[in-house]
Gaussian input, Z-matrix of N, CA and C with variables (Angstrom, degrees):
# hf/3-21g

backbone

0 1
 N
 C     1     B1
 C     2     B2     1     A1
 N     3     B3     2     A2     1     D1
 C     4     B4     3     A3     2     D2
 C     5     B5     4     A4     3     D3
 N     6     B6     5     A5     4     D4
 C     7     B7     6     A6     5     D5
 C     8     B8     7     A7     6     D6
 N     9     B9     8     A8     7     D7
 C    10    B10     9     A9     8     D8
 C    11    B11    10    A10     9     D9
 N    12    B12    11    A11    10    D10
 C    13    B13    12    A12    11    D11
 C    14    B14    13    A13    12    D12
 N    15    B15    14    A14    13    D13
 C    16    B16    15    A15    14    D14
 C    17    B17    16    A16    15    D15
 N    18    B18    17    A17    16    D16
 C    19    B19    18    A18    17    D17
 C    20    B20    19    A19    18    D18
 N    21    B21    20    A20    19    D19
 C    22    B22    21    A21    20    D20
 C    23    B23    22    A22    21    D21
 N    24    B24    23    A23    22    D22
 C    25    B25    24    A24    23    D23
 C    26    B26    25    A25    24    D24
 N    27    B27    26    A26    25    D25
 C    28    B28    27    A27    26    D26
 C    29    B29    28    A28    27    D27
 N    30    B30    29    A29    28    D28
 C    31    B31    30    A30    29    D29
 C    32    B32    31    A31    30    D30
 N    33    B33    32    A32    31    D31
 C    34    B34    33    A33    32    D32
 C    35    B35    34    A34    33    D33
 N    36    B36    35    A35    34    D34
 C    37    B37    36    A36    35    D35
 C    38    B38    37    A37    36    D36
 N    39    B39    38    A38    37    D37
 C    40    B40    39    A39    38    D38
 C    41    B41    40    A40    39    D39
 N    42    B42    41    A41    40    D40
 C    43    B43    42    A42    41    D41
 C    44    B44    43    A43    42    D42
 N    45    B45    44    A44    43    D43
 C    46    B46    45    A45    44    D44
 C    47    B47    46    A46    45    D45
 N    48    B48    47    A47    46    D46
 C    49    B49    48    A48    47    D47
 C    50    B50    49    A49    48    D48
 N    51    B51    50    A50    49    D49
 C    52    B52    51    A51    50    D50
 C    53    B53    52    A52    51    D51
 N    54    B54    53    A53    52    D52
 C    55    B55    54    A54    53    D53
 C    56    B56    55    A55    54    D54
 N    57    B57    56    A56    55    D55
 C    58    B58    57    A57    56    D56
 C    59    B59    58    A58    57    D57
 N    60    B60    59    A59    58    D58
 C    61    B61    60    A60    59    D59
 C    62    B62    61    A61    60    D60
 N    63    B63    62    A62    61    D61
 C    64    B64    63    A63    62    D62
 C    65    B65    64    A64    63    D63
 N    66    B66    65    A65    64    D64
 C    67    B67    66    A66    65    D65
 C    68    B68    67    A67    66    D66
 N    69    B69    68    A68    67    D67
 C    70    B70    69    A69    68    D68
 C    71    B71    70    A70    69    D69
 N    72    B72    71    A71    70    D70
 C    73    B73    72    A72    71    D71
 C    74    B74    73    A73    72    D72
 N    75    B75    74    A74    73    D73
 C    76    B76    75    A75    74    D74
 C    77    B77    76    A76    75    D75
 N    78    B78    77    A77    76    D76
 C    79    B79    78    A78    77    D77
 C    80    B80    79    A79    78    D78
 N    81    B81    80    A80    79    D79
 C    82    B82    81    A81    80    D80
 C    83    B83    82    A82    81    D81
 N    84    B84    83    A83    82    D82
 C    85    B85    84    A84    83    D83
 C    86    B86    85    A85    84    D84
 N    87    B87    86    A86    85    D85
 C    88    B88    87    A87    86    D86
 C    89    B89    88    A88    87    D87
 N    90    B90    89    A89    88    D88
 C    91    B91    90    A90    89    D89
 C    92    B92    91    A91    90    D90
 N    93    B93    92    A92    91    D91
 C    94    B94    93    A93    92    D92
 C    95    B95    94    A94    93    D93
 N    96    B96    95    A95    94    D94
 C    97    B97    96    A96    95    D95
 C    98    B98    97    A97    96    D96
 N    99    B99    98    A98    97    D97
 C   100   B100    99    A99    98    D98
 C   101   B101   100   A100    99    D99
 N   102   B102   101   A101   100   D100
 C   103   B103   102   A102   101   D101
 C   104   B104   103   A103   102   D102
 N   105   B105   104   A104   103   D103
 C   106   B106   105   A105   104   D104
 C   107   B107   106   A106   105   D105
 N   108   B108   107   A107   106   D106
 C   109   B109   108   A108   107   D107
 C   110   B110   109   A109   108   D108
 N   111   B111   110   A110   109   D109
 C   112   B112   111   A111   110   D110
 C   113   B113   112   A112   111   D111
 N   114   B114   113   A113   112   D112
 C   115   B115   114   A114   113   D113
 C   116   B116   115   A115   114   D114
 N   117   B117   116   A116   115   D115
 C   118   B118   117   A117   116   D116
 C   119   B119   118   A118   117   D117
 N   120   B120   119   A119   118   D118
 C   121   B121   120   A120   119   D119
 C   122   B122   121   A121   120   D120
 N   123   B123   122   A122   121   D121
 C   124   B124   123   A123   122   D122
 C   125   B125   124   A124   123   D123
 N   126   B126   125   A125   124   D124
 C   127   B127   126   A126   125   D125
 C   128   B128   127   A127   126   D126
 N   129   B129   128   A128   127   D127
 C   130   B130   129   A129   128   D128
 C   131   B131   130   A130   129   D129
 N   132   B132   131   A131   130   D130
 C   133   B133   132   A132   131   D131
 C   134   B134   133   A133   132   D132
 N   135   B135   134   A134   133   D133
 C   136   B136   135   A135   134   D134
 C   137   B137   136   A136   135   D135
 N   138   B138   137   A137   136   D136
 C   139   B139   138   A138   137   D137
 C   140   B140   139   A139   138   D138
 N   141   B141   140   A140   139   D139
 C   142   B142   141   A141   140   D140
 C   143   B143   142   A142   141   D141
 N   144   B144   143   A143   142   D142
 C   145   B145   144   A144   143   D143
 C   146   B146   145   A145   144   D144
 N   147   B147   146   A146   145   D145
 C   148   B148   147   A147   146   D146
 C   149   B149   148   A148   147   D147
 N   150   B150   149   A149   148   D148
 C   151   B151   150   A150   149   D149
 C   152   B152   151   A151   150   D150
 N   153   B153   152   A152   151   D151
 C   154   B154   153   A153   152   D152
 C   155   B155   154   A154   153   D153
 N   156   B156   155   A155   154   D154
 C   157   B157   156   A156   155   D155
 C   158   B158   157   A157   156   D156
 N   159   B159   158   A158   157   D157
 C   160   B160   159   A159   158   D158
 C   161   B161   160   A160   159   D159
 N   162   B162   161   A161   160   D160
 C   163   B163   162   A162   161   D161
 C   164   B164   163   A163   162   D162
 N   165   B165   164   A164   163   D163
 C   166   B166   165   A165   164   D164
 C   167   B167   166   A166   165   D165
 N   168   B168   167   A167   166   D166
 C   169   B169   168   A168   167   D167
 C   170   B170   169   A169   168   D168
 N   171   B171   170   A170   169   D169
 C   172   B172   171   A171   170   D170
 C   173   B173   172   A172   171   D171
 N   174   B174   173   A173   172   D172
 C   175   B175   174   A174   173   D173
 C   176   B176   175   A175   174   D174
 N   177   B177   176   A176   175   D175
 C   178   B178   177   A177   176   D176
 C   179   B179   178   A178   177   D177
 N   180   B180   179   A179   178   D178
 C   181   B181   180   A180   179   D179
 C   182   B182   181   A181   180   D180
 N   183   B183   182   A182   181   D181
 C   184   B184   183   A183   182   D182
 C   185   B185   184   A184   183   D183
 N   186   B186   185   A185   184   D184
 C   187   B187   186   A186   185   D185
 C   188   B188   187   A187   186   D186
 N   189   B189   188   A188   187   D187
 C   190   B190   189   A189   188   D188
 C   191   B191   190   A190   189   D189
 N   192   B192   191   A191   190   D190
 C   193   B193   192   A192   191   D191
 C   194   B194   193   A193   192   D192
 N   195   B195   194   A194   193   D193
 C   196   B196   195   A195   194   D194
 C   197   B197   196   A196   195   D195
 N   198   B198   197   A197   196   D196
 C   199   B199   198   A198   197   D197
 C   200   B200   199   A199   198   D198
 N   201   B201   200   A200   199   D199
 C   202   B202   201   A201   200   D200
 C   203   B203   202   A202   201   D201
 N   204   B204   203   A203   202   D202
 C   205   B205   204   A204   203   D203
 C   206   B206   205   A205   204   D204
 N   207   B207   206   A206   205   D205
 C   208   B208   207   A207   206   D206
 C   209   B209   208   A208   207   D207
 N   210   B210   209   A209   208   D208
 C   211   B211   210   A210   209   D209
 C   212   B212   211   A211   210   D210
 N   213   B213   212   A212   211   D211
 C   214   B214   213   A213   212   D212
 C   215   B215   214   A214   213   D213
 N   216   B216   215   A215   214   D214
 C   217   B217   216   A216   215   D215
 C   218   B218   217   A217   216   D216
 N   219   B219   218   A218   217   D217
 C   220   B220   219   A219   218   D218
 C   221   B221   220   A220   219   D219
 N   222   B222   221   A221   220   D220
 C   223   B223   222   A222   221   D221
 C   224   B224   223   A223   222   D222
 N   225   B225   224   A224   223   D223
 C   226   B226   225   A225   224   D224
 C   227   B227   226   A226   225   D225
 N   228   B228   227   A227   226   D226
 C   229   B229   228   A228   227   D227
 C   230   B230   229   A229   228   D228
 N   231   B231   230   A230   229   D229
 C   232   B232   231   A231   230   D230
 C   233   B233   232   A232   231   D231
 N   234   B234   233   A233   232   D232
 C   235   B235   234   A234   233   D233
 C   236   B236   235   A235   234   D234
 N   237   B237   236   A236   235   D235
 C   238   B238   237   A237   236   D236
 C   239   B239   238   A238   237   D237
 N   240   B240   239   A239   238   D238
 C   241   B241   240   A240   239   D239
 C   242   B242   241   A241   240   D240
 N   243   B243   242   A242   241   D241
 C   244   B244   243   A243   242   D242
 C   245   B245   244   A244   243   D243
 N   246   B246   245   A245   244   D244
 C   247   B247   246   A246   245   D245
 C   248   B248   247   A247   246   D246
 N   249   B249   248   A248   247   D247
 C   250   B250   249   A249   248   D248
 C   251   B251   250   A250   249   D249
 N   252   B252   251   A251   250   D250
 C   253   B253   252   A252   251   D251
 C   254   B254   253   A253   252   D252
 N   255   B255   254   A254   253   D253
 C   256   B256   255   A255   254   D254
 C   257   B257   256   A256   255   D255

   B1=1.4438
   B2=1.5310
   B3=1.3142
   B4=1.4581
   B5=1.5238
   B6=1.3213
   B7=1.4548
   B8=1.5186
   B9=1.3312
   B10=1.4550
   B11=1.5238
   B12=1.3320
   B13=1.4618
   B14=1.5221
   B15=1.3232
   B16=1.4558
   B17=1.5254
   B18=1.3190
   B19=1.4723
   B20=1.5267
   B21=1.3365
   B22=1.4614
   B23=1.5254
   B24=1.3262
   B25=1.4567
   B26=1.5245
   B27=1.3143
   B28=1.4596
   B29=1.5246
   B30=1.3375
   B31=1.4654
   B32=1.5294
   B33=1.3234
   B34=1.4638
   B35=1.5281
   B36=1.3391
   B37=1.4628
   B38=1.5258
   B39=1.3507
   B40=1.4628
   B41=1.5190
   B42=1.3295
   B43=1.4658
   B44=1.5207
   B45=1.3411
   B46=1.4591
   B47=1.5291
   B48=1.3163
   B49=1.4620
   B50=1.5239
   B51=1.3357
   B52=1.4666
   B53=1.5251
   B54=1.3265
   B55=1.4608
   B56=1.5265
   B57=1.3259
   B58=1.4603
   B59=1.5228
   B60=1.3204
   B61=1.4600
   B62=1.5259
   B63=1.3355
   B64=1.4755
   B65=1.5310
   B66=1.3370
   B67=1.4571
   B68=1.5315
   B69=1.3224
   B70=1.4562
   B71=1.5260
   B72=1.3297
   B73=1.4613
   B74=1.5172
   B75=1.3242
   B76=1.4576
   B77=1.5240
   B78=1.3254
   B79=1.4586
   B80=1.5274
   B81=1.3207
   B82=1.4624
   B83=1.5262
   B84=1.3176
   B85=1.4656
   B86=1.5217
   B87=1.3190
   B88=1.4637
   B89=1.5256
   B90=1.3378
   B91=1.4565
   B92=1.5239
   B93=1.3076
   B94=1.4620
   B95=1.5246
   B96=1.3325
   B97=1.4540
   B98=1.5355
   B99=1.3233
   B100=1.4640
   B101=1.5240
   B102=1.3127
   B103=1.4575
   B104=1.5250
   B105=1.3287
   B106=1.4566
   B107=1.5215
   B108=1.3332
   B109=1.4566
   B110=1.5208
   B111=1.3354
   B112=1.4585
   B113=1.5204
   B114=1.3145
   B115=1.4561
   B116=1.5192
   B117=1.3403
   B118=1.4620
   B119=1.5247
   B120=1.3214
   B121=1.4720
   B122=1.5305
   B123=1.3178
   B124=1.4546
   B125=1.5280
   B126=1.3149
   B127=1.4696
   B128=1.5206
   B129=1.3239
   B130=1.4638
   B131=1.5259
   B132=1.3184
   B133=1.4617
   B134=1.5281
   B135=1.3168
   B136=1.4689
   B137=1.5235
   B138=1.3140
   B139=1.4686
   B140=1.5365
   B141=1.3320
   B142=1.4620
   B143=1.5268
   B144=1.3239
   B145=1.4616
   B146=1.5240
   B147=1.3296
   B148=1.4675
   B149=1.5255
   B150=1.3291
   B151=1.4685
   B152=1.5205
   B153=1.3271
   B154=1.4679
   B155=1.5263
   B156=1.3263
   B157=1.4603
   B158=1.5219
   B159=1.3256
   B160=1.4623
   B161=1.5304
   B162=1.3275
   B163=1.4689
   B164=1.5274
   B165=1.3330
   B166=1.4662
   B167=1.5227
   B168=1.3358
   B169=1.4592
   B170=1.5242
   B171=1.3092
   B172=1.4569
   B173=1.5291
   B174=1.3213
   B175=1.4571
   B176=1.5281
   B177=1.3207
   B178=1.4695
   B179=1.5186
   B180=1.3274
   B181=1.4668
   B182=1.5234
   B183=1.3344
   B184=1.4632
   B185=1.5251
   B186=1.3294
   B187=1.4671
   B188=1.5207
   B189=1.3200
   B190=1.4638
   B191=1.5256
   B192=1.3070
   B193=1.4672
   B194=1.5347
   B195=1.3252
   B196=1.4660
   B197=1.5227
   B198=1.3238
   B199=1.4640
   B200=1.5308
   B201=1.3223
   B202=1.4607
   B203=1.5194
   B204=1.3511
   B205=1.4673
   B206=1.5287
   B207=1.3309
   B208=1.4600
   B209=1.5189
   B210=1.3365
   B211=1.4671
   B212=1.5220
   B213=1.3345
   B214=1.4586
   B215=1.5183
   B216=1.3195
   B217=1.4623
   B218=1.5224
   B219=1.3183
   B220=1.4612
   B221=1.5219
   B222=1.3214
   B223=1.4661
   B224=1.5202
   B225=1.3149
   B226=1.4571
   B227=1.5203
   B228=1.3128
   B229=1.4622
   B230=1.5079
   B231=1.3092
   B232=1.4702
   B233=1.5117
   B234=1.3124
   B235=1.4621
   B236=1.5122
   B237=1.2832
   B238=1.4577
   B239=1.5077
   B240=1.2935
   B241=1.4635
   B242=1.5185
   B243=1.3137
   B244=1.4569
   B245=1.5184
   B246=1.3367
   B247=1.4652
   B248=1.5277
   B249=1.3274
   B250=1.4678
   B251=1.5248
   B252=1.3146
   B253=1.4570
   B254=1.5129
   B255=1.3265
   B256=1.4688
   B257=1.4891
   A1=108.42
   A2=115.04
   A3=121.55
   A4=108.98
   A5=116.60
   A6=121.35
   A7=109.41
   A8=114.82
   A9=121.75
   A10=107.45
   A11=117.04
   A12=121.96
   A13=107.97
   A14=116.59
   A15=121.99
   A16=108.11
   A17=116.58
   A18=121.31
   A19=112.47
   A20=117.56
   A21=120.14
   A22=113.33
   A23=117.72
   A24=120.90
   A25=110.49
   A26=115.38
   A27=118.83
   A28=111.29
   A29=116.89
   A30=120.83
   A31=113.60
   A32=117.83
   A33=121.64
   A34=109.98
   A35=116.16
   A36=119.70
   A37=113.52
   A38=116.55
   A39=118.76
   A40=110.46
   A41=113.78
   A42=120.64
   A43=107.48
   A44=115.92
   A45=122.36
   A46=108.80
   A47=115.91
   A48=121.56
   A49=109.17
   A50=116.89
   A51=122.26
   A52=108.29
   A53=115.19
   A54=121.70
   A55=112.75
   A56=117.96
   A57=121.23
   A58=111.97
   A59=116.66
   A60=121.67
   A61=112.47
   A62=117.47
   A63=123.35
   A64=110.92
   A65=115.09
   A66=120.71
   A67=110.37
   A68=114.22
   A69=121.81
   A70=105.72
   A71=116.04
   A72=121.55
   A73=109.71
   A74=116.67
   A75=120.88
   A76=109.39
   A77=115.30
   A78=121.80
   A79=107.00
   A80=114.97
   A81=120.51
   A82=109.64
   A83=116.78
   A84=120.89
   A85=111.91
   A86=117.47
   A87=121.49
   A88=113.74
   A89=117.30
   A90=120.73
   A91=109.75
   A92=117.05
   A93=120.21
   A94=111.16
   A95=116.51
   A96=121.81
   A97=110.54
   A98=116.48
   A99=121.68
   A100=108.36
   A101=116.12
   A102=122.27
   A103=107.73
   A104=115.99
   A105=120.54
   A106=111.53
   A107=114.14
   A108=122.21
   A109=108.69
   A110=115.51
   A111=120.81
   A112=107.88
   A113=115.62
   A114=120.42
   A115=109.26
   A116=117.21
   A117=121.09
   A118=112.03
   A119=117.76
   A120=123.03
   A121=108.63
   A122=115.48
   A123=123.46
   A124=113.66
   A125=117.86
   A126=121.49
   A127=111.83
   A128=117.61
   A129=121.40
   A130=110.87
   A131=116.94
   A132=121.08
   A133=109.97
   A134=117.12
   A135=121.18
   A136=110.04
   A137=116.71
   A138=121.32
   A139=111.15
   A140=117.10
   A141=120.65
   A142=111.32
   A143=116.58
   A144=121.15
   A145=110.75
   A146=116.60
   A147=120.46
   A148=110.51
   A149=117.51
   A150=120.18
   A151=111.66
   A152=117.09
   A153=120.73
   A154=110.02
   A155=116.81
   A156=121.27
   A157=111.16
   A158=117.14
   A159=121.35
   A160=112.34
   A161=116.68
   A162=121.25
   A163=111.73
   A164=117.38
   A165=123.79
   A166=111.68
   A167=115.77
   A168=121.21
   A169=108.42
   A170=117.33
   A171=121.55
   A172=111.25
   A173=115.89
   A174=121.24
   A175=109.42
   A176=116.78
   A177=120.95
   A178=111.90
   A179=116.93
   A180=120.72
   A181=110.90
   A182=116.07
   A183=119.79
   A184=110.19
   A185=117.74
   A186=121.22
   A187=109.88
   A188=116.72
   A189=121.22
   A190=110.51
   A191=117.18
   A192=122.28
   A193=111.41
   A194=116.71
   A195=121.39
   A196=111.58
   A197=116.69
   A198=120.08
   A199=110.20
   A200=116.56
   A201=120.57
   A202=112.56
   A203=117.27
   A204=119.01
   A205=112.85
   A206=117.57
   A207=121.07
   A208=114.74
   A209=117.48
   A210=119.78
   A211=111.35
   A212=116.98
   A213=122.76
   A214=107.68
   A215=116.16
   A216=121.65
   A217=109.12
   A218=116.14
   A219=121.62
   A220=110.50
   A221=115.43
   A222=121.32
   A223=106.35
   A224=116.24
   A225=121.19
   A226=108.72
   A227=114.72
   A228=120.35
   A229=107.30
   A230=115.27
   A231=119.07
   A232=109.42
   A233=114.28
   A234=120.63
   A235=107.79
   A236=115.35
   A237=119.10
   A238=109.12
   A239=114.98
   A240=120.26
   A241=110.92
   A242=115.20
   A243=119.46
   A244=109.97
   A245=116.86
   A246=119.22
   A247=110.16
   A248=114.98
   A249=119.04
   A250=110.45
   A251=115.31
   A252=120.14
   A253=108.77
   A254=115.36
   A255=119.96
   A256=109.86
   D1=135.03
   D2=174.83
   D3=-104.01
   D4=144.63
   D5=178.63
   D6=-123.55
   D7=133.15
   D8=177.14
   D9=-112.78
   D10=114.16
   D11=177.55
   D12=-80.93
   D13=128.40
   D14=-179.32
   D15=-104.66
   D16=110.18
   D17=-176.50
   D18=-95.41
   D19=-24.10
   D20=-172.78
   D21=-105.36
   D22=26.83
   D23=-178.47
   D24=-122.40
   D25=137.32
   D26=176.09
   D27=-86.84
   D28=-9.50
   D29=-176.49
   D30=-106.81
   D31=-37.07
   D32=-171.80
   D33=-121.62
   D34=131.65
   D35=-179.67
   D36=-99.07
   D37=-31.83
   D38=177.18
   D39=-160.51
   D40=157.55
   D41=177.89
   D42=-131.36
   D43=131.09
   D44=178.46
   D45=-106.73
   D46=137.53
   D47=178.49
   D48=-115.82
   D49=117.77
   D50=177.63
   D51=-114.53
   D52=90.53
   D53=-173.31
   D54=-59.67
   D55=-43.19
   D56=-175.74
   D57=-59.20
   D58=-34.34
   D59=-178.05
   D60=-100.45
   D61=-4.55
   D62=-175.48
   D63=57.43
   D64=44.78
   D65=-177.64
   D66=-118.22
   D67=135.28
   D68=173.24
   D69=-111.81
   D70=122.05
   D71=179.23
   D72=-104.29
   D73=129.27
   D74=-176.53
   D75=-119.22
   D76=127.63
   D77=176.24
   D78=-108.90
   D79=115.61
   D80=-179.92
   D81=-83.66
   D82=154.95
   D83=-179.45
   D84=-66.67
   D85=-23.22
   D86=-177.74
   D87=-81.76
   D88=-6.21
   D89=-176.12
   D90=-152.19
   D91=153.30
   D92=175.71
   D93=-91.20
   D94=-5.02
   D95=179.70
   D96=-73.96
   D97=141.79
   D98=176.60
   D99=-98.31
   D100=125.04
   D101=178.01
   D102=-96.88
   D103=128.04
   D104=-175.51
   D105=-103.03
   D106=140.68
   D107=179.92
   D108=-130.27
   D109=134.18
   D110=174.68
   D111=-80.70
   D112=142.38
   D113=-176.45
   D114=-136.66
   D115=109.26
   D116=-178.81
   D117=-66.02
   D118=-42.58
   D119=179.31
   D120=-100.89
   D121=63.72
   D122=-171.11
   D123=-53.46
   D124=-52.30
   D125=-175.38
   D126=-61.62
   D127=-40.89
   D128=179.73
   D129=-64.99
   D130=-45.09
   D131=-179.56
   D132=-65.33
   D133=-43.95
   D134=178.50
   D135=-58.66
   D136=-44.94
   D137=179.78
   D138=-62.36
   D139=-42.06
   D140=178.17
   D141=-61.21
   D142=-43.29
   D143=-178.72
   D144=-65.82
   D145=-46.56
   D146=-179.56
   D147=-64.17
   D148=-42.44
   D149=178.79
   D150=-62.02
   D151=-43.55
   D152=178.64
   D153=-60.97
   D154=-42.75
   D155=179.66
   D156=-63.91
   D157=-45.30
   D158=-178.89
   D159=-65.62
   D160=-30.10
   D161=179.54
   D162=-89.47
   D163=5.22
   D164=-178.38
   D165=58.66
   D166=32.91
   D167=174.40
   D168=-86.96
   D169=167.41
   D170=-178.43
   D171=-72.20
   D172=108.99
   D173=177.13
   D174=-70.09
   D175=-35.02
   D176=178.89
   D177=-61.29
   D178=-43.70
   D179=178.14
   D180=-64.56
   D181=-40.08
   D182=178.68
   D183=-63.85
   D184=-45.74
   D185=179.19
   D186=-58.83
   D187=-45.04
   D188=178.63
   D189=-59.14
   D190=-44.10
   D191=178.91
   D192=-63.46
   D193=-42.68
   D194=179.45
   D195=-66.03
   D196=-33.49
   D197=176.45
   D198=-70.20
   D199=-42.34
   D200=-178.91
   D201=-64.90
   D202=-39.52
   D203=-177.69
   D204=-84.65
   D205=-0.04
   D206=175.87
   D207=88.69
   D208=2.38
   D209=178.51
   D210=-67.45
   D211=-31.31
   D212=174.20
   D213=-114.86
   D214=119.49
   D215=-179.29
   D216=-107.09
   D217=124.87
   D218=-179.17
   D219=-61.22
   D220=132.34
   D221=174.54
   D222=-95.12
   D223=118.78
   D224=-178.25
   D225=-104.81
   D226=120.34
   D227=175.66
   D228=-96.00
   D229=125.03
   D230=-178.89
   D231=-77.22
   D232=127.11
   D233=175.41
   D234=-127.53
   D235=141.48
   D236=177.52
   D237=-140.84
   D238=147.18
   D239=177.62
   D240=-99.55
   D241=-2.55
   D242=-178.70
   D243=-85.48
   D244=139.85
   D245=176.61
   D246=-69.25
   D247=150.02
   D248=178.18
   D249=-66.24
   D250=140.90
   D251=177.45
   D252=-91.62
   D253=133.48
   D254=-178.01
   D255=-110.54

């Protein structure tokens, strides 16, 4: 896993890249939780994020755009507080 520390963003503190699973993990500044997104075109998305960061462009805006166009798909983990019914 590769980690990209984001120093110039008010929204995102770090991004994790897990190539084997095609997952991009995003840690927002407002939370210590990492939100995971599936990415079919992993290398292209990773390159876009790194380029935006290196050019001091808004990584948050890029992430938002990638989520809207479907390049990053939210991974939803089902959690329930209800006991299983037998």
